VEXVEXDO-261056 format. One record per residue (C-alpha): x, y, z; residue in one letter. Coordinates in steps of 0.02 Angstrom, whole numbers, plus 50000, padded with zeros to 5 digits. Each point is the difference from the previous one (the first is absolute). Example, Ala and Ser with C-alpha at 12.3 -4.5 7.8 and 13.67 -1.06 7.14 Angstrom:
506154977550390A/500695017249967S/
This chain:
485935126749024M/500675000249829E/501754995749913I/500835017649948T/501874995649953D/501044982849995V/501885001949980S/501544988849989A/501725002650059T/501464987549940K/501364994550130I/501634994449959G/500544982250050S/501505009150096E/498625001050133S/500184983650031W/501874999450054G/501484989349946E/498824984250035F/499654999549799V/501824999649976E/500364982150097F/500584985649887P/498434987749998L/499114988749885V/498715007949894T/498974997849859V/501465007849898L/501444990350061S/500204988049848K/500525015049912Y/501915003550060D/499925019349975E/498485000850132Y/500704987750110N/500625008250160N/500484984450092A/501194993849862T/500255015249883G/501045014250036D/498775015449987N/499355003650185P/498705010149932D/499284985849871A/498304999650108R/499685019750005R/500375000249808D/498364990749968W/499055004250167M/500205018049988G/500005015149983P/498365000050077V/499544989850145G/498165006250067D/498595011949935V/499065007950137V/498255005549945V/498975013550079E/498305000649996V/498915017150037E/498385003450045T/498785016150016D/499784994850205A/502025002550023G/500324981950024I/501484993849895T/500274982049976G/501784993949976V/500584983049920G/501424993849914H/500534985949847G/501584995049960N/501314997449869W/499325002449816A/501295016049975T/498865013649968G/498574990849920A/499124998950151I/499985019150011E/499555001249817T/498424989050022I/499445009550158V/500075015349907D/499204996149812E/498824987850048T/499464995750175L/499975018350070S/498815004249859K/498984985750066L/499745003550180V/500075022150004V/498285003250038G/499524982150056E/499514995850182D/501674992950087P/498834989250100S/499484989249848E/501694990449999R/499134985149924E/499195008749860R/501595009249982L/501134986350006W/498914992049864D/499985014449885I/502045000650003M/500364982649954Y/498794999249881R/500645016149916A/501704995250013T/499754982349921I/500785003349839P/501615002650084F/499934994450166G/499154983350089R/501814998350091K/501715011750014G/499915017350022A/498145004149967A/499424989550135V/501295007450116E/499435016949954A/498354993850045I/500624994850164S/500655015450049A/498225010449954V/499094985950088D/501125000650157L/499835020050004A/498084995550001L/500134990050138W/500915012550097D/498715013149972I/498604987950064A/501184997250157G/500235019550009K/498305005049981E/499414986850128A/501375006150124D/500414982250013K/501364989649954P/499784986549835V/499944986250099Y/498285004650084E/499225001149834L/500574981949980L/499164995250138G/501075002350135G/501674994650056P/500164980050026T/501405002150115T/500925010650122D/501625000149907E/500754995249827I/501494986950003P/501315001649878C/501514991349922Y/501615008049982A/500335003349815S/501685007449984N/501264983650004L/501325003149861H/501334990049976P/501455014750013V/501194986050074D/499614985450092M/500465006650188E/499095015049975T/498534991049952L/500094988050142A/500105015150107E/498585009349928E/498744984750008A/500654998850203Q/499385019850011E/498394994149924Y/499694987650095A/500415008550164E/498885014349942A/498584987350017G/499704995149816F/499344983350002D/500255000349809A/501225007549877M/500274999449802K/501734997849927L/500465004649813R/500944985849881F/501575006249907R/500164987749849H/498754991849863G/500524988449873P/501415010949910E/501024995450144A/499924982549994G/500294986650138R/501185012850088A/498485011950021G/498814987550061M/501434995050121K/499825019450069E/498365000649987N/499684986250129E/501535008050103E/499085016750029I/498414988450056V/501004989250127R/501035015550060T/498295008050050V/499254984650079R/501384996050104E/500225018850051A/498164998550069V/499624982850032G/498464987249968D/498535012550068E/500325014049882I/498904999849824E/501175001749864I/499535005649833A/500945004449840A/499765010749839D/500484994249836A/499205015749915Y/499534991349838M/501824994149949G/499844981050004W/499514988649866T/498764983850054V/501314988949995K/501335007950083Y/498705005250122A/499534983350043K/501794994650003R/500245013750123M/498544998750108L/500554981150017D/501555006250084R/499205011750105L/498654987850074G/500954996250150K/499945019050062Y/498144997250052D/499655018349904M/498355010450015A/500035002349810W/500915003949840V/499535014949908E/499695003249806E/501144986149934P/499475004249809V/499355011849912I/498035004550035P/499354995149830D/500674981350020D/498604994550110I/500294982449936D/501615001650074G/499535005950155Y/498744985050033A/501334988049935E/501085007350140I/498805000750126R/499654983849976E/501764992450022A/500675012750116A/500304993950189P/499605018150060M/498465012549972P/500055010749833I/499585017550008S/499555013749841G/498955011449953G/500975015450025E/500165003449837H/498144995849931E/498495011049971F/498275001550031T/498874985850076R/500124991449829W/501774997550023G/499954993650171H/498494988049947K/501044991049891E/501404997550138L/498724992750107L/498834989549884E/501584993549932R/500794995350169E/501565009449962A/500295005350168V/500014998550182D/499995019150047I/499325012849917L/501135016549988Q/498995013449907P/500605018150009D/498675014550032V/500995012749893H/499994989249867R/498604986549979C/498705013049999G/499765008050159G/499104995650153L/498284998549924T/500794985649913E/501054992250116L/498644998450110L/499194990349847R/501614989749998I/500104995950185D/498084993550003A/500574987749836M/501574994050101A/499044995650147S/498624992349912A/501544988549942H/500904999350175D/501465010349939V/500805012050130P/500205018049924V/501775008050054I/500075017149904P/501705006349897H/500885013050117T/499175006650183G/499305016149934T/498695008850091N/498734995149879P/500474981150022H/499905003050185L/498315005449987H/499354986549916F/501094985350107I/499015008750163A/498414998549926A/500244982049906S/499814983350091T/501064992449843N/501545010150024A/501164992950133P/501505013249994M/500875014249913A/501325003349901E/501435010250119Y/501585008249945F/501265003150148P/501525008749953I/501324989850037P/501445005350121Q/501414999249855W/499005010449881Y/499605015750112Q/501994999650044D/500275000749815R/498845014749975Q/500795008250153E/501664998049904E/499125009249844K/499195013750116D/498224995149912S/498554991350064T/498794985449946Y/498525008049925A/498484987449995D/499335017149956A/498425003049954I/499025000150156Y/500305008450159A/499304986850118N/500894982049942P/499474985650120P/501184996850147D/500134982050061A/500304995850172E/500164981050065D/499714995549819G/498365007249977A/499365017149956V/498405010850084P/498415002249888L/500305016649899P/499855015650084D/498905015149921G/498455001349878V/500124993749827G/501224986849958L/501355008450115S/500735009149830S/500835015350064E/501175004149887L/501945005550029N/500025013949887R/501815005250025E/500474982849940A/498825000149861I/500805017449923E/501614991850024H/499784985749913Y/498615005449872A/500564997049818V/499385013949876E/
């Protein structure tokens, strides 16, 4: 079999719905014009997260099999890298030679890569190659990875947003009643909001804990918006709430800061969502910077690289809980003994009501078969390959020229 064509389609961040506009602490919250928790611009995050949200890559073969993968963010750079560099490297090659092709793509992009958009582009192509392998074998990819280690995949509910405290409590209770044993909230403030912001951050955690009781695991995401000093003060205040983890307290390059925070924190610290390749994650592990590793298969180098990262994490006795619960992640988790759960994004009832008022629908859009949780778990992915059937209607609607 031979690769005959590679194409990339940019998808607008509008496909993520209004969740991108929530007033949350982010890596840019220190600048008022990009802080939609304290500023007056509700589109602040969309201003820097858009216009492109995902890039869908399709790899065609002369056997009539097309593999699908995607990378995200990078505002069109992924498309350019795929079109101008990676496609020239893989067209004419055997798609089963994934290790060799990964190494070629990585080495060819070193002058402008190693992290960021170039690795995200490699991730998308690599996922498409795995998709081809599964389709050729007429098996789900997790069967190619050694077979399933579980009958279903436990999930944590990851759409808790501090709209207001009453709604937040209701949403947390809904997730607990739906069978989720764990859930993740978002903090609203960073250092720029001072002591009042710290008080509200604590109120958010307290509200969820009181709503769901002591038996539910509660995690929280700071999305790189804190400093080391602030994180240590904030996490000390939160120690009494018995949290499952706090995620990305500082920017990913501040590994010394991560390690300092982890040493002082009364709860586990997680990170890795914005890290790239085995080398980036190796540093997090060897410097004991995180208790939980959270690579994203659409960013870190694809499934070929995620398997290497998982092996390293397992050797350090650090669990892997990937960022997002896309179908490629579910195939990985299904075949790993070191990945205990998946991230899952239930759509809150209050959000569904808002969308009905606007006569529109939420489109987590690019795949036609998103996972559906029941009693806090999702079944093993259906179908051959990476369960990557595309939602062509949504892709056409959200495509960016």
